[in-house]
C-alpha positions as CSV (number, residue, x, y, z in Angstrom):
1,X,28.7,17.4,39.0
2,X,30.7,20.1,40.7
3,X,31.5,20.4,44.4
4,X,30.9,23.5,46.5
5,X,32.6,24.3,49.8
6,X,30.9,26.8,52.1
7,X,33.2,28.4,54.7
8,X,31.4,29.2,58.0
9,X,32.3,32.1,60.3
10,X,31.4,32.0,64.0
11,X,30.7,34.9,66.3
12,X,29.8,34.8,70.0
13,X,29.6,31.0,70.0
14,X,27.2,30.7,67.0
15,X,27.4,30.4,63.2
16,X,26.9,33.8,61.7
17,X,23.8,34.3,59.6
18,X,25.9,35.4,56.7
19,X,27.2,31.8,56.6
20,X,23.7,30.4,56.2
21,X,23.2,32.9,53.4
22,X,26.2,31.3,51.7
23,X,24.4,27.9,52.2
24,X,21.4,29.4,50.3
25,X,23.6,30.3,47.4
26,X,25.3,26.9,47.4
27,X,22.0,25.0,47.7
28,X,20.4,27.0,44.8
29,X,23.4,26.1,42.6
30,X,23.2,22.5,43.8
31,X,19.5,22.2,42.9
32,X,20.1,23.7,39.4
33,X,23.2,21.7,38.5
34,X,23.2,18.6,40.8
35,X,26.3,19.8,42.7
36,X,27.4,18.5,46.1
37,X,27.6,21.0,49.0
38,X,30.1,20.6,51.8
39,X,30.8,22.9,54.8
40,X,33.9,23.9,56.8
41,X,33.9,25.2,60.4
42,X,37.1,26.4,62.0
43,X,37.7,27.2,65.7
44,X,38.2,25.7,69.2
45,X,35.4,23.7,70.7
46,X,33.3,24.0,67.5
47,X,32.4,20.3,66.8
48,X,28.8,20.8,67.9
49,X,28.5,24.0,65.8
50,X,29.9,22.0,62.8
51,X,27.2,19.3,63.4
52,X,24.6,22.1,63.5
53,X,25.9,23.6,60.3
54,X,25.9,20.2,58.6
55,X,22.3,19.5,59.5
56,X,21.1,23.0,58.5
57,X,22.1,22.9,54.9
58,X,25.8,22.6,54.7
59,X,25.8,18.8,54.2
60,X,29.0,16.9,55.1
61,X,31.1,19.4,57.1
62,X,34.8,19.4,57.7
63,X,35.8,20.8,61.0
64,X,39.2,22.1,62.3
65,X,38.7,22.0,66.0
66,X,41.9,23.0,67.7
67,X,42.8,25.4,70.6
68,X,45.2,27.2,68.2
69,X,42.1,28.2,66.2
70,X,40.3,29.8,69.1
71,X,40.9,33.2,67.6
72,X,41.0,34.2,63.9
73,X,44.5,33.9,62.4
74,X,44.9,34.4,58.7
75,X,47.7,31.9,58.3
76,X,45.8,29.2,60.1
77,X,42.6,29.9,58.2
78,X,44.4,29.9,54.9
79,X,45.8,26.5,55.7
80,X,42.4,25.2,56.9
81,X,40.4,26.4,53.9
82,X,43.1,25.2,51.4
83,X,43.2,21.8,53.0
84,X,39.4,21.5,53.1
85,X,39.1,22.5,49.5
86,X,41.6,19.8,48.5
87,X,39.9,17.2,50.8
88,X,36.5,18.0,49.4
89,X,37.6,18.3,45.8
90,X,35.8,21.7,45.8
91,X,35.4,23.5,42.5
92,X,33.9,26.5,44.1
93,X,34.8,27.9,47.6
94,X,32.3,30.4,49.0
95,X,33.4,32.9,51.7
96,X,31.4,35.8,53.2
97,X,32.5,39.2,52.0
98,X,33.3,40.3,55.6
99,X,36.6,41.5,57.1
100,X,37.6,37.9,57.6
101,X,36.7,37.1,54.0
102,X,38.6,40.2,52.6
103,X,41.7,39.0,54.5
104,X,41.7,35.3,53.8
105,X,40.0,34.7,50.5
106,X,42.6,36.0,48.1
107,X,45.3,34.1,50.0
108,X,43.4,30.9,49.6
109,X,43.0,31.6,45.9
110,X,46.7,32.1,45.6
111,X,47.5,28.9,47.5
112,X,45.1,26.9,45.3
113,X,46.2,28.7,42.1
114,X,42.5,29.4,41.7
115,X,40.5,32.2,40.1
116,X,39.2,34.8,42.6
117,X,36.0,36.9,42.5
118,X,35.3,39.4,45.3
119,X,32.1,41.0,46.5
120,X,29.7,39.2,44.2
121,X,26.0,39.6,45.0
122,X,24.8,36.7,42.7
123,X,26.1,33.4,41.5
124,X,24.4,32.7,38.2
125,X,25.8,29.2,37.8
126,X,28.4,26.5,38.1
127,X,29.2,24.3,35.2
128,X,32.0,22.4,33.4
129,X,33.3,25.7,32.0
130,X,33.5,27.4,35.5
131,X,31.5,29.7,37.7
132,X,29.5,32.7,36.7
133,X,28.9,35.7,39.0
134,X,27.4,39.2,39.0
135,X,29.2,41.9,40.9
136,X,29.0,45.7,41.0
137,X,31.8,47.8,39.4
138,X,32.7,51.5,38.9
139,X,31.4,52.3,42.4
140,X,28.1,50.6,41.7
141,X,27.3,52.3,38.4
142,X,27.4,49.0,36.5
143,X,26.7,45.4,37.2
144,X,29.3,43.1,35.7
145,X,28.9,39.5,34.8
146,X,32.1,37.6,35.6
147,X,33.0,34.1,34.5
148,X,35.9,32.0,35.7
149,X,37.6,28.8,34.5
150,X,38.6,26.1,36.8
151,X,38.6,26.2,40.6
152,X,37.3,29.5,42.0
153,X,37.3,31.2,45.3
154,X,34.5,33.9,45.7
155,X,33.4,36.2,48.4
156,X,29.6,36.9,48.5
157,X,28.0,40.1,49.9
158,X,26.1,39.6,53.2
159,X,22.4,40.1,52.6
160,X,22.6,39.1,49.0
161,X,20.5,36.0,49.7
162,X,18.2,34.9,52.5
163,X,19.6,32.6,55.2
164,X,19.0,28.9,54.4
165,X,16.2,27.4,56.5
166,X,16.1,23.8,55.2
167,X,17.9,20.7,56.5
168,X,20.5,18.3,55.2
169,X,22.4,15.2,56.1
170,X,26.1,14.6,56.0
171,X,27.6,14.7,59.5
172,X,31.1,16.0,60.3
173,X,34.6,14.9,59.6
174,X,37.7,16.1,61.5
175,X,40.4,17.8,59.5
176,X,43.9,18.0,60.8
177,X,46.3,20.7,59.7
178,X,49.6,22.2,60.7
179,X,48.6,24.9,63.2
180,X,52.0,26.6,63.3
181,X,51.7,30.2,62.0
182,X,53.8,33.3,61.3
183,X,50.9,35.7,62.3
184,X,50.2,36.0,66.0
185,X,46.9,36.8,67.6
186,X,47.1,39.8,69.9
187,X,43.5,40.8,71.0
188,X,40.0,41.4,69.9
189,X,38.5,44.9,70.2
190,X,34.7,45.1,69.9
191,X,33.3,48.5,69.2
192,X,30.4,49.7,71.3
193,X,27.2,48.8,69.6
194,X,25.0,51.7,68.4
195,X,21.7,51.2,66.7
196,X,20.7,47.9,65.1
197,X,22.1,45.6,62.5
198,X,20.4,47.2,59.5
199,X,21.0,44.1,57.4
200,X,18.4,42.3,59.5
201,X,15.7,45.0,59.5
202,X,12.5,44.5,57.5
203,X,11.8,48.2,57.4
204,X,14.4,51.0,57.2
205,X,13.7,54.7,57.3
206,X,16.8,56.6,56.2
207,X,17.5,60.3,56.2
208,X,20.0,62.4,54.2
209,X,21.3,65.9,54.2
210,X,17.8,67.1,53.5
211,X,16.9,66.4,57.1
212,X,18.9,69.5,58.0
213,X,20.9,68.6,61.2
214,X,21.4,65.9,63.8
215,X,18.6,67.1,66.0
216,X,16.0,66.4,63.3
217,X,16.6,62.7,63.1
218,X,15.0,61.9,66.5
219,X,12.2,64.3,65.6
220,X,11.1,63.0,62.2
221,X,13.1,59.9,61.1
222,X,13.2,57.8,64.3
223,X,9.5,58.2,65.1
224,X,8.4,56.8,61.7
225,X,10.9,54.0,62.0
226,X,9.5,53.1,65.4
227,X,5.9,53.4,64.3
228,X,6.7,50.9,61.5
229,X,8.6,48.6,63.7
230,X,11.8,49.2,61.7
231,X,15.2,50.8,62.0
232,X,16.7,54.2,61.3
233,X,19.4,54.6,58.6
234,X,21.3,57.4,57.0
235,X,23.3,58.4,53.9
236,X,27.0,58.9,53.9
237,X,27.0,62.7,54.1
238,X,25.0,62.4,57.4
239,X,27.6,60.1,58.9
240,X,30.5,62.2,57.5
241,X,28.9,65.3,59.2
242,X,28.8,63.5,62.5
243,X,25.0,63.6,62.8
244,X,24.8,59.8,63.2
245,X,27.4,57.0,63.8
246,X,28.7,54.8,61.0
247,X,26.6,51.7,61.9
248,X,23.6,53.7,60.6
249,X,25.2,54.3,57.2
250,X,23.6,52.6,54.1
251,X,25.8,52.4,51.0
252,X,28.8,50.8,49.5
253,X,31.0,52.0,52.3
254,X,28.3,51.3,54.9
255,X,25.8,48.5,55.0
256,X,24.2,46.8,52.0
257,X,20.6,46.3,52.9
258,X,17.6,44.5,51.4
259,X,14.6,45.3,53.6
260,X,11.0,44.7,52.6
261,X,10.4,48.5,52.8
262,X,13.0,51.2,52.4
263,X,12.0,54.9,52.9
264,X,14.5,57.5,51.8
265,X,13.8,61.0,53.1
266,X,15.9,63.9,52.0
267,X,18.4,61.6,50.2
268,X,19.4,62.7,46.7
269,X,20.6,59.3,45.7
270,X,24.3,59.3,45.0
271,X,25.6,56.1,43.4
272,X,27.3,55.2,46.7
273,X,23.9,55.1,48.5
274,X,22.0,53.4,45.7
275,X,24.4,50.5,45.7
276,X,23.5,49.9,49.3
277,X,19.7,49.9,49.1
278,X,18.5,49.4,45.5
279,X,17.9,45.7,46.2
280,X,15.1,46.6,48.7
281,X,11.7,45.0,48.0
282,X,9.8,48.3,47.9
283,X,11.3,51.8,47.9
284,X,9.6,55.1,48.8
285,X,11.6,58.2,48.1
286,X,10.7,61.7,49.5
287,X,12.6,64.7,48.1
288,X,11.9,68.3,47.1
289,X,14.0,67.9,44.0
290,X,12.0,66.2,41.2
291,X,15.2,65.4,39.4
292,X,16.9,63.6,42.4
293,X,18.5,60.3,41.2
294,X,16.8,58.5,44.1
295,X,13.6,58.6,42.1
296,X,15.1,56.4,39.4
297,X,15.1,53.3,41.8
298,X,12.0,54.2,43.8
299,X,8.7,52.4,43.5
300,X,6.9,55.4,44.8
301,X,8.3,58.9,44.6
302,X,7.0,61.9,46.5
303,X,8.1,65.3,45.5
304,X,7.5,67.2,48.7
305,X,9.1,68.6,51.9
306,X,9.9,65.6,54.1
307,X,8.9,67.7,57.2
308,X,5.3,67.8,55.8
309,X,5.2,64.2,54.8
310,X,7.0,62.2,57.6
311,X,5.1,63.5,60.6
312,X,1.7,63.0,58.8
313,X,2.8,59.5,57.8
314,X,3.9,58.7,61.3
315,X,0.5,59.7,62.7
316,X,-1.3,57.8,60.0
317,X,0.6,54.6,60.9
318,X,-0.1,55.0,64.6
319,X,-3.8,55.6,63.9
320,X,-3.9,52.5,61.7
321,X,-2.4,50.4,64.5
322,X,-5.1,51.7,66.8
């Protein structure tokens, strides 16, 4: 039986949903192989959050609750995760593929002399030989199966699994570490929020260069998104052109999304974009070019002018809703 450590991240006084997605990954592995799942919460005044994390799937959760950990510090987090991995005897350490994960995960792997896998979107298994992952390579052109031997640290794409909704027992245990660090916290800068978090949207209507210009998005893309109760997205060329801000971008350098319905209008389907949305439940593509790569991943492809289709579709949705 192996042991899995799930590292939680907190934001605005709560455990991030991406951390509960890690719990889903860990629990699936545990059910398949009889493994033990433990959690780790780091911060200041986070004991109650750690109890919540423990009861909502993480099992026995180690907690580093110290004023020195109030703000993220890579040195302190490296010490905390390393100490937790040793205390739990973890064979697999799961960290979200977020800016925090990018920063701390490889350092933890180095400290533990462990294997490291980044940006995986699936963990196929954990056994006596090691851990087995699937991750995208060559800018999303291929999916690679990666196997490791021995202890492994891995970062998992947010949105790759649903957030865990079950319960568990285990309680919390305080973990003491040396909180002296070389790195010093300076400040947190939060960018002004624009749009919605596309990773949480059930329906996304995205536009590409085929929309024509920035003024057309509120005319044809946003109305359909609103009618469907969804969110508006965009391809990278749209964002590069300044038509929409970066939070709207779907793709490997934007947001990786897995909505129930994804509508791509005027998007040719470059690899960079396909990486970010091909995991959607149902994909509708609208493009005048019958050879557009987007049709290769679409469940329904419409070869037509988006300006003919989208307004008619918007009206049809509104009429259906009464």
